N, C-alpha and C positions, 0 to 999 in steps of 0.2 A: 410682615415687613421683611423677614428673612427670605421667605419663599418666593416673593414676587418683586418687591421694590428693590431691596439691596441686591438680589440675585441678578437684576438687570444691569446694575452698574459695575458689579465686581469684575467681570472680564475686562472692562476698559482699563481698570487699574492693574490687575494681576497680569493680564496677557498683553495688552497694548501699551502698558506703561504710560498712561495719561499723566500729565504733570500739572494739570490745573483742575481744581474742583470748586464749584460755586456753592456756598451755603445759602439755602433758600429762605423764604419769608415765614414759612409755616411752623407749626409745632406738632410734635408727636407725643401723645399722652401728657400734654401740658408742658413739655420741654421744648423751647424754641430751638430750631436747628443751629443757629449761631451761638447757642449757649449749651450745646449738647456734647460733652466730652465722650459719651458712649459712642456716638456716631463718628465724631471727628478725630478722636484719639484712639479709643479701643478698637473699633472696627476698621476705620479707614487707614490709620497708620499702623496699629498693632497687628491686626489680622491680615490686612491686604498688603502691607508693606509699602504704602504710599510714600513717595519721596518728593513730591511736588509741593505746591502751596495752595492754601484754601483762601479764596476771595469771597467776601460777603456779596450777596446780591445787592443791587443798588438800594441803599437805605435799610438793609436787613439788620444791621447793628443798631441803628437808631430805633428800630421798632421794639427792641428789647426795653426801651424806656417809654416810648409813647404809644405803643400798641399792645405788646404783651404785658407791660407793667411788671417786669421782673427786675428792673434796675431803676433805682430812685432818681438817678441823674444821667445825663449823657456820658459823663466821665465814668460812672459805674458801668454803663453799658459797654463802653470801649474795653474796659478791663475785663469784664465778664467774658466777652467774645474772644479776646486773645487768650485768656486763661483756659477757655474751653476747647481751643484748637483752631480758631480762625487766625490767619496769618496776615491779612491785608484788608483794609477797608476799601469800599467802593463809593467814594463821595458821600459817606454817611455824615461826617462832620468836617468842619474846617480843620485843615491839617495841623495847625497850631494847637487847637483844642485836643485833637486826637493824640498827638505826640506828647503833649504835656500831661494829659490824663494818664498815659501809660507810665511816664516817668514818676509821677506822684504816687501811682499805685505801687510801683516797685519800692519806692522809698518808705511807704507806709506799711509794706508787707502784704498788700492786697493782691499782688501779682508777683510771682516768682521770677527771678532773673532767668531761670531755665526756660520758662514759658516764653519770655520775651526773646531770648536767644533762639529758641526754636522757630519763632515766627520770622525773625530776621534771616536765619539760616535757610529756611524754606524758600524765601523769595530770592535770596542771592544765589542759591544753588541753581535755580532755573535760569537765572540771568547768565550765569557762567556757562551752563550747558548750551544755551542759545548763542553764546559767543558775543554777547552784547558789550562786554568789557573790552574784547579784542577788536571788535568792529562796530563801534557805537553809532556810526552815521548811516543814514539810509542812502542807498544808491538812487540818484535822481532819475535815472532812466527806467527804473523798474515799473513805475506807474504807467508811463507812456507805452511801455511794451506789453504790459499784462492787463491793464484795466480795459475791460470789454474787448478782449482779444477775440479773434475768430474762434479759437478753441473753446473759450469760455462761453461764448454765445451759442455755439453748437451744443455744448453740454446742457445749457438752459433749455434749448428746444428739445433735446433728446429726453431730458428729465420730464418735461411736460408730456411728451408722447407716451413715455412708459407709465405715467401715472393715470392715464385715461382708463376709467373703470366702467365697463358697460354693465348696467344693472338689469336691463330688460330690452328685449328685441323681438317682440311678438311678430310671428309670421315672417321673420327675416326682413323687416322693414328697412333696416340699415344693412349695408351702406346705401345711401341715396345715389341715384344715377346722376352723373355729371351733365347729362343731356337735359336735365330739368330746365323748364322754361321760366317758371315764376316761383320764387321762394319768399316767404314772409319771415323776417327775423325780428322777433318781438321780445320785449322784456327789459328790465332795468340793467341787466348784465350783458346786453347785446353789443353795446357800443363802447365798452371799456375793457381794459385788460386788468383783471383782478390779481393783485400781488399778494394780498394778505397783510399780516401785521408787520410793522416796523419798516415799511418802505412806502414812499410817496408814489402814487400811481401816475403822477405827472412826470416822473422820471422814466427813462427807458424808451423803447421803440413803440409801445402802445399798439401791438397787433391785437385788435379786438376780434371777437367772434365774427362780427359783421365784416370786418376787413378780410379775415381769413376766408370766409365764404365768397366774397367778391373776387378774391384772387383765384380761387379754384374754379369758379363758375362765371367767367367774365361775360358769357353770352346770356346769362339769365337775368331776368328782370327781378330786382330785389326790393321788397318793401320793408321798411324799417320803422318801428315804433317802440318807444320806451315802455308803453303800457300804463302810463299814468292815468290816461283816460281809457278805461277798460272797454267801453262800448266802441269807441273810435278805433282802438287797436284790433278788436275782433272784426270790425267791418273791413279794415284793410286786409286782414288775413283770409277773409272768407273765400276768395277765389284763387288762392295760391295752391299750387300742386302739393306743397308740403310746408309745414310751419316749424321753424326752429324756435323754441321758446327758452330764452336765456334767463333763468331765475337763480335764486340763492341768497347769498349774504354779501356784505361789503365791509370795508374798514369802518370801525366805530361801533359795530355790533358783534364782531367776532375778533378775538385777539386777547392779549394780556389785559386783564382788568375789565373785560367786557363780557359779562354773563347775560343769559336770557332766561326768563321764567318759562318760556315755551320753546319747543323745537320745531314748531310749525313754520311754514314759509312766512317770512316777515312781511309786514306792511299789507298791501292789497294783493299780494302775489297769488294766494289761493283763489281769490275771486277772479283774477286774471286768467289763471290756469283753467278754471272751470268754464269761463266764457270762451276761451280759445278752443278748448276741446269740443264745446257745444257747436262750433261751426261745422263739425263733421269732417274736417280736413285732416290728413295724417299729421300727427304731432310728434316731434322729437323734443323731449325735455332735456335741456342741458343745465346741470347744476354746478355752480361755482360757490363753494362754501368752505368754512373752516371746521365744521363739526357735522356729525350725522344729523339729518333732519327727519322729522316724522312725515313721510310722504306717502302714507297709506292710500289716500285717494288717488294719487298719481299712479301708484303701482297697479291699481285696479282699472284705471281708465285711460292711461297713456300707453301707446304701443311700444315706444322706445324711450329709454332713460339712460343718459350718459352722465356719470359723476366725474367732474373734472377737477374738483377741489379748488385750490387757488393755484392756477398753473403758471403764473408769472407773465412776463412781458410777451412771450411767444405762445401764450395759452391759446389765443384765437387761431393761430396757425395749426397748432396741434389738434384742437377740437375739430376744425374744419377738415383736416386731413383724415381724422377718424370718421367723421360723419359721412364723408364721400369715398371712403375705402382706400385711400392712399396709405393709411396706417390701420393695422389690425389691432384692436385694443387687447391688452393683456394685464391691465391693472387689477389688483385684488384688494379687497377691503382689509385694512389693518385695524378696523374697529367695527363693532356690531352696530347695526342700525335698529333702533327700537321702534315698536309700533306706536308707543305713546310715552310721555314722560313718566307715567305711572309704572313703567317697567324698570326705570333706572334705580340702581345701577344694573346694567345687563352686559354680560361679557361671556365669551364662549367657554372659558376655562374656570367656570364656577365649580364649587364643591357639589357633589351629588345630593347632599342633604338640603341644599338651598331650595326652598319651596317657591313655586310659581303658580299657586292655586288661585288665580284671579277669577272672580265671579263673572266678569264681563270680557275675558280675553283668554286665549289658549296659552299665553305665556311665551309663544314662539316669536322671535325677533322678525322684523321686516326683511332684513337681509343679514345673513350669517357672516361671521368673521371668515376672511379668506375667500369670499365669494366674488366672482367676476366672470362675465361672459366674453366670448370671442366670436369672430365671424366664421370660425370653424369649430369643430367639436373634437374632444379628446377622450380616449379610453384608457383605463388602467388595468393591468393584468400581471400575473406572475410575481406577486410580492414574495421576496425571499429574505429571510432574516438569519444571519449567521451569528450565533452567540459567541462571546469571548470564551477562551478556555477557562475551566473552573478555577476559581480563586486567583484569577489574573486581573490586571487593570486595563486590559486591551479594550479598544473600542468595539461597539456592536456594529456589524456591517449589515446594511439594509439596501436592497435594490428593488426597483419596480419598473416594469415596461410601460412606457407611455406612447400611445399611438395617435397620430393625427387622423381622425376618422372623416374629416371634411374634405372639401375640394379646393382649399386654398392654404397657403403657408401661414403659419401663425406661431405666436409664443404661448407656452403654457407655463404656469407656476405650479410645479409639482410640490405638494406639501405632505409632511410626515408628522403624525401626532402620536402621542404616547399616553397610555392609561396604566396606572398601577392596579392590578387586579385585586390584591389584598395588601394592606400596609398598616403599620402600627398607628399612624395618624391619618385623618381624612385627607385625601388628595383630590385635585381636580378631575372631573370626568374625562377630560383629555387635554393635553398641552402640546403646543407646537414645539417640535424639537429639530426641525429642519425644513428648508425649502430650496428649490432650485428653479430658476427661470431658464427655459430652453426653447429653442426655435426648431420647428419641425415642418418639413414639406408635407404636402398632401400625401397621405398613405404611409408616411415614414414612421417607424417605430424606433425608440431609443430607450436603452436601459439607463435609468437615473439612479445613481448610487449616493447613499448617505452614510457618513461615519458619525455615529452617535457616541460621544464619550460617556463612560459609565457615570461620570459626575452629574450628567443630566438626569440620571435616575435618582439622585440623592434627595432625601427629604429632611426637613428640619424636625427632628424627633422630639418626643416629650422630654427627653433628657437634655434638650437644648444643644444639640450637636448635629452636624450633617452626617447622615447614615445612608449607605446603599444597602438596602435590605434584600436578602435572598427571597426568591419567589417568582411568580409569573407576572409577565408584563405583556400588554397588547399594543401593537403598532397599527396605525391606520394610515393609509396612503390614498391621496386623491386630490381633487382640485379645490377643496375648501375644508372648513372645519367639520363639515358634514360627510367627510370621506367615509366610504363604506367598505373598501377593500382592507381586510385585516389579517393579522397573523400574530402568533404568540411566541414568546421566548422565555426561557427559564434562566434565572441568574443564580449561580451558586456562590456562596461566600465562604 
């Protein structure tokens, strides 16, 4: 919890001064988060100096009563949450019930006035900081000026472009030539714009993959089929010069509260995939999904695979631009793709003692963390590591030369990983400590520099304290978590 979970949130509080925190639904070692003073009081406020307010996730306080069963009544749940460090409910209970429960708890001694004052003070402090008491009214022209402004829409499109992650491109099949004469666009995700959770796909501009391809190749004959009738879809695609197969997930099977027992392509998509590949035509598999999928068969049999995630209303345009080369993909995986659900949990920064001795699998993931291809290639050389002066708190300086070895301009995401060679407690085989997205012309070399604070070397020791231990550390630089260029540094304490 200290080394991974809390470490991810701490900079937002200590360095960025975030003023709002949401207490979640779950429990840790039997203690519900909304009833955990260790998290909300000792760590968040005491150690991190948090000065904002803690809001319960929607219904999280109610769950103390009807899910966790650690409060006998709704009133007891409200008092337990406030006393534990929550400052504000989020539609858990009727306001009258919530307020009168707290008043009764204070009168009966079940909730201290100090805890109630803390909750009120935390909320009011943020309102004062925001100026809500000085300027309580909304400016009526803000929505008309800002909602769906050109700047915001361009950012949406650029975000979609930057997230395009090319997983396979056998023989340089992509990008497709814009002179193509006939394309088959097949699959349940071809004619829609996938937004992901919490937004209706009926809103927005609806630039689907099909529409994006039509815009880029207006001269081409385009055949479209949802793939519900597999044999009919395969027949339509059989004489196309190339097939773009749009598969993945959709709202209702991926998102909050929607888990799946399998990570295979849902519905009939695997059968559709195999039938389309069997036509013998070149296939580009485009995935729009909210989680990694087990696409081992596709990796073996499909020449080109583009992971688009849920790219939003401009996703179809971004995907089409990528397929036809107007955009050179540079997205990198922020999560490991497993070969099967039997590998789960699988993640790049596991401890070295974690065994993967499967009798029917080599234990290697389908795609590693940080992986992603480009329409050009990059090389790494001259890794230089400058240690801080002995007994100082200065940053470690790391630089590496990155060269575009291909014949076209492109972005690379240079990644830096760290290994503790020897430590008093077991640490991950390697951990990401820095990354930088850079653009390079063909043949261009650029030195990429990283400043690694020594705090990133700290481990949560057996003495239950953060410690930067003296000793040897290895840095790895490259284009994924499988980076091979390495160098060592010694830290003196």
